[in-house]
N, C-alpha and C positions, 0 to 999 in steps of 0.2 A: 504494500500500500504506500502511496505517496505520503510523505510527512506533511502534516498540517502545520501551517505557519502563521496564521493571521488572527486578528482580534476584531470583532464586530460589535457595534451597539445595535440593539433591536428593541422591539416592543412586544409584549405579550397581551393578547386581547382578553376580554372578560371570561372567555372559555378556556384560557390557558394555551392558546395557539400562538406560536411564534413563526414568522416567515423565515425560512432558511436564507441567509444572505447569499446573493448571487456569487460572490467570490468563494464562499465556503461550498456552495453547491457545485461550483466548477471543480474545486479540489476533490470533492467526494463523488463526482460523476461515475467513476468505475464501480463504486459500491452502493450507490443509492438504492438500487432495487433489492439489495440484500437485507435492508432494514438496519435498525439500531437497537441498542440496549441502553437504558438510562437508569442511573442509580445515584445514591447519596455518595458524596466524597467521604473518604476515610478521615481526612485531616481538616477539612474546611466546611463551612456552611454553604456549599455550592453543590451542583449536580455534575455528573460525568456522563457524557454521551459517547458511547463506543460504537463505531461501525461493527456490524455483526462479526466479521472476520477477526477483528481485534479483540472482541469479547470472547470469541472462541479460544484465542490464544491465552487470554487471561484465565479462562476456565480450565484449560489444560494444565496450567501451572498450579492452580488451586486444587485440582483433582489429584495432585501428587501428595497432598497432605494426608497423613495417617489419621483416620477417623477414630482411632482408639486412643488418641491423645486429646484430653479434654480441652486444652487451650486451642487446638486446631479446630475442634467442633465449634467452640465459642466464636472464634474468628470467622469461620465460614458463615455461621448464623448471622452475625452482625454485618459482615460484608455483603451478604445477599439480601438483607432487609430492605424492602422497598424496590427491588430490582424489577424493571418492567420492559417488555419489548415495545418499541415505537417505530412507526413508519411515517413518511411524509404523506400528506393527503394530496389530492389532485391540484391544489394551489401551492404546493411546496411548503406547507406549514407543518410544523412539528407540534403535536399535542403533548404538553408537559402535564403529567398527572398531578392532580390537586394536592395529594399528600406530599409529593416531592417539592411542589411549589412552596408549600407551607414550611417544610424543612429548611429550604434555602432562603426563605423570606422574600420570595419573588412576588411582586405585585404587578408592575407594569414595565418598567425599563430594565432591560437585562444586557449583559455582556456575554458573548460567546467568544471564548478564547482557546486557542490550540494548546494542547499538551502533547504535542508531537503525534501520537497515535490515537488520541481521543480529544474531545472538546469539553471544556468546563463551561457550565452555564451558571452565571452569577446574577444576583440582584445587583444592579449597577452601583448603587451607593455602597454596598458591602464590598464589591470588587475594588472600588476606588479607595476605600479605607484600607484594604489589605495591600494593594499595590503601591499606594503612595504613603504608607506608614513610615514616617521619618525615624522611628526607633530602630528600623532595620537598615544597616549599612550595606547597601547592595554591593559595593566594591569589595568589602571584606567577605561577604557571602560568596561572591563570584570567585575570589581567590581561594577560599576554603574548598569550594565544590569543584572548581575547574583547574585552578592553578597547582594544587598539590596532588592532582590525580595522576600525574606522570604523562598526561596527554601532551602531544606536541602539535605543531601546525603542519605537520607533514601530510 
């Protein structure tokens, strides 16, 4: 699958439908007909939208967990809580389930942003608070994550 790379601001209507932005639709064209899976994020009050093939890869990894280890069962239970299949309608709209909208605090304005192989869906105000949080030194974070990893520009 092509890596997803962009961020879009969108609106959700009163029924929970959001028009998939044209640029995102273009990136997802090869997998649009396969459908998607939407779920709660593990770390943040946002949603994660997986193209079906990416979800299947995620599930293959999780399926390797030993179900006779209690913490694995608890992880799977919590990871899968609220997971739902979703498809685009004929107008290229994505229906975000109400329970997931409530979890993420989504009301009207949202941000769809790439996480390489999946899309995060945020309430716009929440997203801006997280991304523009001055208490996080992005330069230091970048150095810790990327600079010390031994990666080179080769």
